[in-house]
N, C-alpha and C positions, 0 to 999 in steps of 0.2 A: 731760502733756507740756509742754515749755518751749521757748521761743526763746532761744538762747544767743548773746550778743554779746561776743566778745573786745574789751576796751576798754583803750586805752592813752592816751586823752586827745587823740589826733590828730583833725583835722577829719574824716577818713574814718571813724574809729571812732564819732564822734558822729553822722555821717550814717547809719552802719549801725544805730545804736541808734534813731534816728528812724524808719528804715524798719521795724525790728522792731516799734516801737510801732504802726505802721499795720497790720502783719500780725497783731499780737496782738489788735487789735480785731476784725478780720475772722475770725480763727480761734478766738477766745476762749481764748487761751493766755497763760500768764505769761511774763515776760521775766526772764532772769538776765544781768546784765552781769558779765563776768569780767575782772579785771585780773590778769595774770601778771607778777609782780615778781621778776625774778632778783636774787639776792644779789650785786649787782655795781654799785658806785658809778659806774664809768665808763659802763656801759650806761644807768643812770638819768640821768646828765648828758647823754649823747648824745640821749636822748629828751626832754630839757627837764623832767624830773621833779625835778631838783635844780639849783641854781646852783653855781658854782665854790666857794663858801664853805660850803655846807651839808654836814653830815655825813650819811652814808647812814643812813636810818631807814625800814625797811619799813613800819611802822605809819603813819608820817607820810605816806608816799607813798600808801598805801592810803586814808587819810582824804581826801587830795586827789582821788584817783580817785573815791571814793564821792561827794564833793560835786559833781564834774562830772557823774557819772551822774545824780544826783538833780536837777540843773538841767535836764538834757535829758529824762529819763524818770522822774519822781517815783514812779510806781507800780511801777517795776521793782525787783527784788532785786539786791543787790550782793554779790559774792563775790570774794575775792582769794586767790591761791595763789602760793607760792614754789616754783618747780620744783626737783625733786630733781636732784642732780648724779649721775646714774647711770653716766656714762661720761666719762672724761677726753677721749675722742675726739669726743664730741657737742658741737655748737655751741650757743650760747645759743638760736638760732632753733629748733634741733631740740628742746631742752629745753622751750621755750615751746609748740611744736607738740604734743609729747607730752602736756603738761599740759592744753592745750585739749581734745584728744581724750579724755583721761581724764575730765575734768569733763563733757564732752558726754554720755558714757556714764552717769556718775553721776547727772546731772540728767535723763536721759531726753530729751535734746534732739530735737525733731522737725526743726528748722532751725537752722543756725549761720549767723549774719550776720557776714561778714568785711568790714571796711573795708580795702581794699588797692589801691594803684595798680598793683601788679605781679601780683596773683593772677589766674589765668585766662588769661594770655597764652600764646602758643605755647611760648615759652621760659620755663623756670622759674627765676627769680632765686634766688640763694642766701639772700637776706634775707627772703623772703616765707614766711609761715606758711600762706598761702592754698592752695597746691597740696597740701601734705601733709595738711592738715585736710580738704580736699575729697575725698580718696581714700577716706574711710571710708563704706561703704555704709549705715551705720545711721541716717544723718540726711541731709537735704537741705542744700545750701549756697547761700546767697544772697551774691553778691559785690558789694560797693558800691565803685565806682571813682570816683564823683564826689560831692564834698561837697554 
């Protein structure tokens, strides 16, 4: 089994990765950090993955994410995915959530560590992947709200 950490380079995703490392030692499980990189330059710029002058390059973004993961959790594995655009009605958040859930099943995740300031609140914000990912009964979810 594996501890899965969706990783976007934010302070909360770094905190989630740190918490996963603590659990990994306790549970003797491996960690996989997952970066989901939509094929969308505007989304990448919004997240600070690109500056205004850079061309969109999935591989370059993935390399940056891998470096950040290695700096926080050198013993973890890194994986990135580009979500499939399966419906023109689906939001980017929906595509990312679906991808996280698919990878959690592929990897046999026992716990998914999500860094989100919005996840787990009474109201479910549109921009959070925390709530939909936490609905899957196949794995536990650890929500990190403080860096």
